[in-house]
C-alpha positions as CSV (number, residue, x, y, z in Angstrom):
1,M,-52.3,-6.3,52.1
2,L,-54.7,-8.7,50.1
3,Y,-55.5,-12.0,50.2
4,R,-58.2,-13.4,47.4
5,N,-59.1,-10.1,47.3
6,L,-59.7,-9.7,51.6
7,K,-58.1,-7.2,53.3
8,I,-55.8,-9.4,55.8
9,D,-53.0,-6.6,57.0
10,E,-51.7,-3.3,56.5
11,Y,-47.8,-2.5,56.2
12,I,-47.3,0.8,57.6
13,P,-43.1,0.9,56.5
14,D,-41.1,3.0,58.7
15,L,-40.9,5.8,55.9
16,K,-42.2,6.1,53.3
17,V,-40.7,8.5,50.7
18,E,-42.6,10.2,47.7
19,D,-44.0,6.9,46.5
20,F,-40.5,6.2,45.0
21,I,-38.2,4.7,48.5
22,I,-39.5,2.4,51.8
23,V,-37.2,2.7,54.6
24,D,-36.9,0.3,57.1
25,T,-35.1,0.8,60.6
26,M,-33.5,-1.8,62.6
27,V,-31.4,-2.0,65.7
28,V,-30.0,-5.8,65.2
29,E,-26.3,-7.3,65.1
30,Q,-26.3,-8.0,61.6
31,V,-29.1,-8.1,58.9
32,H,-29.7,-10.9,57.6
33,N,-31.6,-13.1,54.6
34,D,-34.7,-12.8,55.9
35,D,-34.9,-8.9,56.9
36,I,-33.7,-8.7,53.1
37,G,-36.5,-10.8,51.6
38,Q,-38.9,-9.3,53.7
39,I,-38.3,-6.0,52.5
40,I,-38.6,-7.1,49.0
41,N,-41.8,-8.5,49.8
42,Y,-42.9,-5.1,51.1
43,L,-41.6,-3.7,48.3
44,K,-43.6,-6.0,45.9
45,I,-46.9,-5.1,48.2
46,I,-46.5,-1.7,48.0
47,G,-45.4,-1.7,44.2
48,T,-42.3,0.1,44.6
49,R,-38.7,-0.9,43.3
50,T,-36.4,0.8,45.9
51,G,-36.0,-0.5,49.7
52,L,-33.4,0.6,52.3
53,I,-32.7,-1.1,55.5
54,L,-30.9,1.1,58.5
55,N,-29.8,-0.7,61.4
56,F,-28.5,1.5,64.3
57,K,-27.1,-0.8,66.6
58,H,-23.2,-0.2,66.5
59,P,-21.8,3.1,66.3
60,K,-21.6,3.3,62.4
61,L,-24.6,3.2,60.8
62,E,-25.2,0.1,58.8
63,W,-27.0,0.5,55.6
64,R,-28.3,-1.6,52.7
65,K,-30.0,-0.9,49.5
66,I,-32.5,-3.1,48.1
67,T,-33.9,-3.0,44.6
68,D,-36.5,-5.4,43.4
69,H,-36.5,-5.1,39.8
70,P,-39.7,-7.2,37.9
71,S,-38.5,-10.0,35.5
72,S,-38.4,-8.8,31.9
73,P,-40.6,-10.8,29.9
74,S,-39.2,-14.1,28.0
């Protein structure tokens, strides 16, 4: 990650599929809006439009598809 052209950190997704989708895995009771906001930020940083949140906490997999569509020009 860059801030004012200085490298301040590095984001390494749990899984990245062919520069098309990133996957974030979790083990939490429930996926919250903060988790969704975080993956939207990751999508912007990496320059990808689609992400998946996979939550392995419960016997049935919980998943959310997140897309970040760039704003259309006015």
